[in-house]
C-alpha positions in Angstrom: 5.9 44.7 -22.2 7.9 44.4 -19.1 4.8 43.9 -16.8 3.1 40.4 -17.9 7.2 39.3 -17.2 6.9 40.7 -13.8 3.8 39.4 -12.7 5.0 35.7 -13.7 8.1 36.4 -11.9 6.3 37.4 -8.8 4.0 34.6 -9.0 6.7 32.0 -9.4 8.5 33.6 -6.2 5.4 33.4 -4.6 4.6 29.5 -5.2 8.3 28.9 -4.6 8.3 30.1 -1.1 4.6 29.6 -0.3 5.3 25.9 -0.4 3.3 25.4 -3.6 6.5 23.8 -5.3 8.0 21.2 -3.0 11.3 19.8 -3.1 11.9 16.0 -2.3 14.9 14.3 -1.1 16.1 12.0 -4.0 16.5 8.4 -2.5 19.8 8.1 -4.5 21.4 10.4 -2.5 20.7 9.2 1.2 24.3 8.5 2.7 23.9 6.7 5.9 22.3 3.2 6.3 20.1 4.1 8.7 18.4 6.7 6.2 18.3 4.3 3.4 16.5 1.7 6.0 13.9 4.1 6.9 13.2 5.0 3.2 13.3 1.3 2.6 10.8 0.7 5.4 8.2 3.1 4.0 8.5 1.3 0.5 7.8 -2.1 2.4 4.9 -0.3 4.2 3.4 0.6 0.7 4.0 -2.8 -0.5 2.1 -4.1 2.6 -0.6 -1.6 2.0 -1.2 -2.8 -1.8 -1.3 -6.5 -0.9 -3.2 -6.2 2.5 0.1 -8.3 3.9 -0.5 -8.5 7.7 2.5 -10.5 8.0 4.5 -8.0 6.2 3.1 -5.2 8.4 4.3 -7.6 11.7 7.6 -7.6 10.0 8.2 -3.8 9.7 6.5 -2.2 12.5 7.6 -2.5 16.3 6.2 -5.3 18.4 4.0 -3.1 20.4 3.0 -0.7 17.9 -0.8 0.5 18.6 -1.2 0.8 14.9 -0.9 -3.0 14.2 -4.3 -3.8 15.8 -6.2 -0.7 13.7 -4.5 -1.9 10.6 -5.7 -5.7 11.1 -9.5 -4.8 12.1 -10.1 -1.6 10.2 -7.2 -0.9 8.0 -7.1 -4.0 6.2 -11.0 -4.5 5.1 -11.2 -0.8 4.3 -8.4 -0.8 1.6 -10.2 -4.3 0.5 -13.3 -2.9 0.3 -12.4 0.3 -1.6 -9.6 -1.2 -3.8 -6.9 0.9 -2.4 -3.7 1.2 -4.3 -0.3 3.3 -3.2 2.3 4.4 -5.0 6.0 4.4 -3.6 6.4 7.5 -1.9 8.7 10.4 -2.3 10.9 11.5 0.9 10.4 15.0 2.0 12.5 15.3 5.5 14.1 13.1 7.6 15.6 13.2 11.2 17.5 10.8 13.2 18.4 11.3 17.2 20.1 8.2 18.9 17.4 5.5 18.5 14.4 7.5 17.3 13.5 8.7 14.0 11.1 10.5 11.9 10.2 11.2 8.3 7.5 12.8 6.0 6.6 11.3 2.8 4.3 11.9 0.2 2.5 9.1 -0.9 0.1 8.9 -3.7 -2.6 6.4 -4.7 -5.7 5.6 -6.2 -8.8 3.3 -5.5 -11.3 1.3 -7.6 -13.9 4.2 -8.2 -10.8 5.9 -10.0 -10.5 8.3 -7.2 -6.8 9.8 -6.8 -5.2 11.4 -3.8 -2.3 12.7 -2.4 -1.3 12.1 1.3 1.4 13.9 3.5 2.4 10.7 5.8 4.5 11.2 8.9 6.0 8.2 10.3 8.1 7.6 13.6 10.5 5.0 13.9 12.3 3.2 16.7 15.6 0.8 16.6 14.5 -2.3 18.0 18.6 -4.0 18.7 20.0 -3.2 15.2 16.9 -3.0 13.0 14.8 0.2 12.2 10.9 -0.6 12.9 7.7 1.9 12.3 6.3 2.9 15.3 3.4 4.8 14.0 2.3 6.7 11.0 -0.2 9.7 10.4 -1.3 11.3 7.3 -3.3 14.6 6.4 
């Protein structure tokens, strides 16, 4: 009688330690203004992705970000033709060292044909003066 419970317990522990059960960081628990600013930039990026607003991308990315040209020439036309829509991300990791930062997010979305997807997005940030800006992002 105890064997099915043991199997369930081992399966649960395997999933927990194997990374199947992911724990995120609640954005409401972010303490420093810098951490909040980094999260808010990713939320703004999701909004820019949904509205395909190049002006908003220019406001949240660094001036010399190589990603801006790709967004304008490839990204926005691709997202418009596929009808991409992205949901607000959940934060999984954040690290700040002086004027550099990195964060990991889980970004969910769907397209016009009903396909849903989940991306793990890594973002690199730089501080320009007193403001944080996105330098680049990547997903897998």
